[in-house]
N, C-alpha and C positions, 0 to 999 in steps of 0.2 A: 502493501499499501502506498503512496504517496502523498501526503498532506501537502499540497499548496496553500498560502497563505499571504494575506498582508503583514504589513509593520506590527499591526497591534497584537499581534501571536511572534514575537521575535526574541520574549523571555528566554534567557539561559536555561533556569530551570524546567522550563515546560517543552524544550529544545530536544534537552535531555532525556525527558520522560516520551517524546514523541520517538527515540530513536530508542529507547531501553523499552519499550512494546515491540519492540518490530518493524516498525515502519519508516519510512524513508521521509524526509521535508525539504522544501524548497517555497523559502521564507522572503520576501521583500526585511531589510533589516529598515530600521528607526535611521534615519537621519546623526543622529548623534552617536552609534555603533561605528566606529572604525580599528576594525580589527587590526592588530598587527600582524603580519603575512609571517611564518617562518622558513616559507618554502613555494617560492612560484614556479609554475607549470606552462606547459608551453601554448594554453589555451587563450593565456592571459588570465585567468582566475591565481587562485592561489590560497594555501590552507593556513589555517588559523587556529588559534583554541579560544575558546569561550571559559568565562565562569571564574577568573582570578578572584578570590575575595569571596565566591559565592558557593562553588559547586567543591565539594572532595576534592573531586578527580575533573580533570578540562575537558569538556567536550570538543574534539576536532573537527570541524566545520569548512568547508569550501566556499571560497567570496568570490563570487563575480561581479563587477561594474559593469551598471548597464551603459551603453551610449545608445542617444534616442535620434533618430533621423524625422525631424518635422516636415510637414506637410510644405514646406516651401523649400523643402533643403538642406535644410539648417540642421548642421549635426552637433549634439552638446554631451559632456558629459553629466549624466546625472547627481545629484548627491547621495542618492541609495544606492545599495549592494544587494546580491539575493546573496541569501545563506543556505547552504545545502549538505544534508549527509552523504551526497552521493559524490563521492572525494575521487574517484578514477575519470581523468579528462580525454580519456581515449574513447570510454565505451559514456559518457557523457560531457561529450562536447560543451564550452560556457553557450554559445553559441545557440545550441541547441534547448537550453537547459531557457535562455534568455525565450526564445520561441514560446517554450512550453509555457513558461509563467504567463506570460501576456496572452495565450488561451487560453487561462485557467479555466474562465467560465464556460468554455464549448466543454470542456473536459468534465465539469459539474453535471452537463447536460447526457453525458454517457459515452462520448469520442474516447478513444481508447490512447492514451500516453504513447511517445513510442518507447517505453520503458519495458 
Protein backbone atom coordinates (compact mmCIF):
# COMPACT_ATOMS: atom_id res chain seq x y z
CA UNK A 1 0.00 0.00 0.00
CA UNK A 2 1.19 3.52 -0.81
CA UNK A 3 -0.10 6.51 1.14
CA UNK A 4 -0.24 9.70 -0.96
CA UNK A 5 -0.83 12.81 1.16
CA UNK A 6 -0.34 16.55 1.46
CA UNK A 7 1.86 18.46 3.88
CA UNK A 8 -0.58 18.26 6.80
CA UNK A 9 0.47 14.60 7.14
CA UNK A 10 4.27 14.98 7.28
CA UNK A 11 4.72 14.65 11.05
CA UNK A 12 7.75 12.47 11.75
CA UNK A 13 5.99 10.14 14.20
CA UNK A 14 3.13 9.65 11.71
CA UNK A 15 5.57 8.77 8.91
CA UNK A 16 7.29 6.30 11.21
CA UNK A 17 3.94 4.69 12.05
CA UNK A 18 3.02 4.39 8.35
CA UNK A 19 6.34 2.69 7.62
CA UNK A 20 6.02 0.41 10.68
CA UNK A 21 2.58 -0.70 9.46
CA UNK A 22 4.20 -2.09 6.30
CA UNK A 23 2.87 0.65 4.02
CA UNK A 24 4.96 3.06 1.96
CA UNK A 25 4.40 6.82 1.75
CA UNK A 26 4.80 9.70 -0.68
CA UNK A 27 3.95 12.91 1.13
CA UNK A 28 4.50 16.57 0.45
CA UNK A 29 6.69 18.12 3.11
CA UNK A 30 5.85 21.37 4.83
CA UNK A 31 7.89 24.35 3.62
CA UNK A 32 9.61 24.63 7.00
CA UNK A 33 11.10 21.14 6.81
CA UNK A 34 14.48 21.14 5.08
CA UNK A 35 16.06 17.73 5.71
CA UNK A 36 19.85 17.55 5.66
CA UNK A 37 21.06 15.22 2.89
CA UNK A 38 23.37 12.40 3.88
CA UNK A 39 23.56 10.90 0.38
CA UNK A 40 22.76 12.44 -3.00
CA UNK A 41 21.27 10.11 -5.62
CA UNK A 42 21.70 10.09 -9.39
CA UNK A 43 18.13 11.22 -10.14
CA UNK A 44 18.50 14.47 -8.20
CA UNK A 45 16.83 13.21 -5.04
CA UNK A 46 18.67 12.59 -1.79
CA UNK A 47 18.47 10.47 1.34
CA UNK A 48 17.94 12.10 4.71
CA UNK A 49 17.08 11.05 8.24
CA UNK A 50 14.15 12.49 10.20
CA UNK A 51 13.38 12.42 13.88
CA UNK A 52 16.31 14.06 15.65
CA UNK A 53 15.12 14.73 19.19
CA UNK A 54 11.73 13.15 18.44
CA UNK A 55 12.22 9.46 17.58
CA UNK A 56 14.45 6.93 19.34
CA UNK A 57 15.45 5.53 15.91
CA UNK A 58 15.80 7.93 12.99
CA UNK A 59 13.58 7.43 9.96
CA UNK A 60 15.37 7.25 6.61
CA UNK A 61 13.51 9.00 3.78
CA UNK A 62 14.16 10.05 0.23
CA UNK A 63 13.57 13.70 -0.62
CA UNK A 64 12.70 15.14 -4.03
CA UNK A 65 12.46 18.87 -4.61
CA UNK A 66 9.77 19.64 -7.14
CA UNK A 67 10.24 21.82 -10.22
CA UNK A 68 7.06 23.24 -11.71
CA UNK A 69 6.48 24.46 -15.27
CA UNK A 70 3.77 27.09 -15.34
CA UNK A 71 1.34 27.59 -18.21
CA UNK A 72 3.37 30.53 -19.54
CA UNK A 73 6.49 28.33 -19.75
CA UNK A 74 8.09 29.73 -16.62
CA UNK A 75 9.98 27.13 -14.60
CA UNK A 76 10.53 27.62 -10.90
CA UNK A 77 11.75 25.55 -8.01
CA UNK A 78 9.04 25.23 -5.38
CA UNK A 79 9.76 25.63 -1.67
CA UNK A 80 8.21 22.28 -0.83
CA UNK A 81 9.57 18.78 -1.20
CA UNK A 82 8.24 15.25 -1.48
CA UNK A 83 9.21 12.76 1.23
CA UNK A 84 9.02 9.07 0.47
CA UNK A 85 9.89 5.73 1.97
CA UNK A 86 10.57 4.45 -1.59
CA UNK A 87 14.35 4.72 -1.34
CA UNK A 88 15.47 3.05 -4.59
CA UNK A 89 16.00 5.71 -7.31
CA UNK A 90 16.28 3.07 -10.06
CA UNK A 91 12.99 1.36 -9.26
CA UNK A 92 11.23 4.61 -8.30
CA UNK A 93 12.73 7.53 -10.30
CA UNK A 94 12.17 11.00 -8.86
CA UNK A 95 10.30 12.24 -11.95
CA UNK A 96 7.87 9.32 -11.68
CA UNK A 97 7.28 10.07 -7.99
CA UNK A 98 6.51 13.69 -8.84
CA UNK A 99 4.07 12.55 -11.55
CA UNK A 100 2.47 10.09 -9.16
CA UNK A 101 2.06 12.75 -6.47
CA UNK A 102 0.46 15.21 -8.90
CA UNK A 103 -1.90 12.49 -10.16
CA UNK A 104 -2.90 11.33 -6.65
CA UNK A 105 -6.57 12.26 -7.11
CA UNK A 106 -6.87 9.91 -10.10
CA UNK A 107 -5.41 7.08 -8.03
CA UNK A 108 -7.93 7.73 -5.27
CA UNK A 109 -10.63 7.01 -7.87
CA UNK A 110 -9.28 3.55 -8.60
CA UNK A 111 -6.51 4.02 -11.18
CA UNK A 112 -3.41 1.94 -10.46
CA UNK A 113 -0.02 3.61 -9.91
CA UNK A 114 3.20 2.26 -11.42
CA UNK A 115 4.17 0.45 -8.19
